[in-house]
C-alpha positions in Angstrom: -19.5 -16.6 -21.2 -16.0 -16.0 -20.0 -14.9 -18.5 -17.3 -14.2 -16.9 -13.9 -11.4 -17.5 -11.5 -12.5 -17.2 -7.8 -10.1 -15.0 -5.8 -11.9 -14.8 -2.5 -14.7 -16.6 -0.7 -16.5 -15.3 2.4 -19.4 -16.9 4.2 -21.8 -14.5 6.0 -23.6 -15.0 9.3 -26.7 -15.9 7.3 -24.8 -18.5 5.3 -24.8 -16.5 2.1 -21.5 -16.9 0.1 -19.6 -14.0 -1.4 -17.3 -14.8 -4.2 -14.9 -12.3 -5.8 -13.9 -13.5 -9.2 -12.1 -12.3 -12.4 -11.9 -13.5 -16.0 -8.2 -13.0 -16.6 -6.0 -13.3 -13.5 -3.2 -10.8 -14.4 -5.3 -8.3 -16.4 -5.4 -5.0 -14.5 -6.6 -2.9 -17.5 -10.0 -1.4 -16.5 -10.7 -0.7 -20.2 -10.5 -4.4 -21.2 -13.5 -6.7 -21.4 -12.2 -8.7 -18.5 -15.0 -9.6 -16.1 -14.5 -8.5 -12.5 -17.4 -9.4 -10.1 -18.5 -10.1 -6.6 -21.3 -12.7 -6.6 -23.6 -13.4 -3.6 -25.0 -16.9 -3.5 -27.3 -18.7 -1.1 -26.1 -21.9 0.6 -27.5 -23.9 -2.4 -25.1 -22.1 -4.8 -28.0 -20.1 -6.4 -26.9 -16.6 -7.4 -28.8 -13.9 -5.5 -26.8 -10.8 -6.7 -23.9 -9.9 -8.9 -21.9 -6.7 -8.5 -19.6 -5.5 -11.2 -20.8 -2.0 -12.3 -21.8 1.1 -10.4 -24.9 3.2 -11.2 -23.0 5.0 -13.9 -21.9 1.7 -15.5 -18.3 2.1 -14.3 -16.5 -1.1 -13.3 -16.5 -1.3 -9.5 -13.4 -3.5 -9.2 -10.1 -4.1 -10.9 -9.3 -7.5 -9.1 -11.6 -8.3 -6.1 -9.0 -10.0 -4.0 -10.7 -10.2 -0.6 -14.2 -9.5 0.6 -16.0 -9.2 3.8 -19.4 -8.1 5.1 -19.7 -5.6 7.8 -22.1 -7.3 10.2 -23.3 -4.0 11.7 -24.1 -2.1 8.5 -24.3 -5.0 6.0 -21.9 -3.1 3.8 -19.8 -5.2 1.4 -16.1 -4.3 1.8 -13.8 -5.4 -1.0 -10.1 -5.3 -1.0 -9.5 -4.5 -4.7 -6.0 -5.1 -6.2 -5.3 -2.3 -8.7 -1.9 -3.7 -9.8 0.5 -6.4 -8.7 1.7 -4.3 -5.8 -1.1 -1.8 -5.1 -4.7 -1.8 -4.0 -7.7 0.0 -2.6 -10.8 -0.7 -0.6 -14.3 -0.4 -2.1 -17.2 -0.2 0.3 -20.7 -0.8 -1.1 -24.0 -0.3 0.8 -26.8 -2.9 0.9 -28.5 -0.7 -1.8 -25.4 -1.2 -4.0 -24.3 2.4 -3.6 -20.5 3.0 -3.5 -19.9 4.5 0.0 -16.2 4.6 0.1 -13.1 4.1 -2.1 -10.0 4.2 0.1 -6.8 4.3 -1.8 -4.0 5.1 0.6 -2.3 7.5 2.8 -0.2 10.3 1.4 3.1 9.2 -0.2 5.1 11.1 2.5 3.6 8.8 5.1 4.5 5.6 3.3 7.8 3.8 2.7 6.3 1.9 -0.2 3.0 2.0 -2.2 -0.1 1.0 -0.3 -0.3 -2.8 -0.8 -3.2 -4.3 1.1 -3.3 -8.1 1.3 -5.8 -8.8 4.2 -9.0 -7.3 5.5 -11.1 -7.6 8.7 -13.8 -5.6 10.4 -13.8 -4.5 14.1 -16.1 -2.1 15.9 -17.3 -0.9 12.5 -13.8 -0.1 11.4 -11.9 -1.7 8.5 -8.6 -3.3 9.4 -6.2 -3.5 6.5 -3.0 -5.5 6.3 -0.5 -3.4 4.3 2.1 -5.9 3.0 4.8 -3.5 1.7 4.7 -1.1 4.6 4.5 -3.8 7.4 1.5 -2.1 8.9 -2.1 -2.5 10.0 -4.2 0.4 8.8 -7.4 1.1 10.7 -10.0 3.0 8.6 -13.4 4.2 9.6 -16.6 3.5 7.6 -16.2 6.8 5.8 -12.8 5.8 4.6 -10.8 8.0 6.9 -7.5 6.6 8.3 -7.8 6.5 12.1 -4.4 4.9 12.8 -1.6 3.1 11.1 0.2 0.6 13.3 3.7 -0.5 12.3 4.2 -4.2 12.9 7.6 -5.9 12.7 6.5 -8.9 10.7 7.9 -9.6 7.2 5.8 -11.1 4.4 2.5 -10.5 6.2 -0.3 -12.0 4.1 -3.4 -12.7 6.1 -5.4 -11.8 9.2 -8.6 -12.9 11.0 -10.4 -12.3 14.3 -11.3 -15.3 16.4 -14.4 -15.5 18.6 -12.4 -14.1 21.5 -11.5 -10.9 19.7 -7.9 -11.9 19.2 -6.4 -10.8 15.9 -4.4 -13.6 14.1 -1.8 -12.4 11.6 0.0 -14.8 9.2 3.1 -14.5 7.1 4.5 -16.6 4.3 8.2 -16.4 4.6 9.8 -18.9 2.2 11.6 -20.8 4.9 9.4 -20.3 8.0 5.7 -19.3 7.9 4.4 -18.0 11.2 1.2 -17.0 12.9 1.1 -14.1 15.4 -1.8 -13.5 17.8 -2.5 -10.0 19.3 -5.3 -7.7 20.4 -6.2 -4.3 19.1 -6.9 -1.6 21.8 
C-alpha cells in the first residue's frame, strides 16, 4: 500500500477525526495512481469511512488540502488544491453524494486565479480564504458566490472562528506573521 501524507486534520463535534491525505505531495495529475483520500476515524483511530471516488469511480480530490464538517447539514466540505496556485471546493453529503464543486468566479472578476488556502463554515455558508486575490469568498451550500470581500492582508493563509463568533485570520509574511480578528456581518 502506498504511504500517505496527511494534509489536513479536523476533529468533529462527535470526536470523529477527518484526515485528508495524498500519496505523492506534488502530484496533481488526476490520471496517475496517486492516492487522494479523506478518511473518517473514530477517537481510537479506527477507520469508519474512506472517500476517494464518486459513484462513477471518478476521483473526488486532486489534493485534499483542508476539510471541515458543516455542523448543520453534516456535509463534508473539502478545499481541494488542483495545482500549486489553484483550487476548488468539493462538498459531499452524508450519503457520499457530491453536492457541489465550486471552482471560482469568472476571470473578469479576479486579479489572479482562485487560490483558496483556508475554509470555515458560518450560518450554513462556506467562507473561503483566497490567497492570491486577498479576499474572503462567501459561498452558499449550493456553491453560489454570495459575496467576495477584499481584505488588505498580504500572504493570508489561515482562518478560524472562535466560540464568540469572531473570525481569526492569519498570514505568514516572511518577516512578520500576524493575526487579525474581525466579525462577518
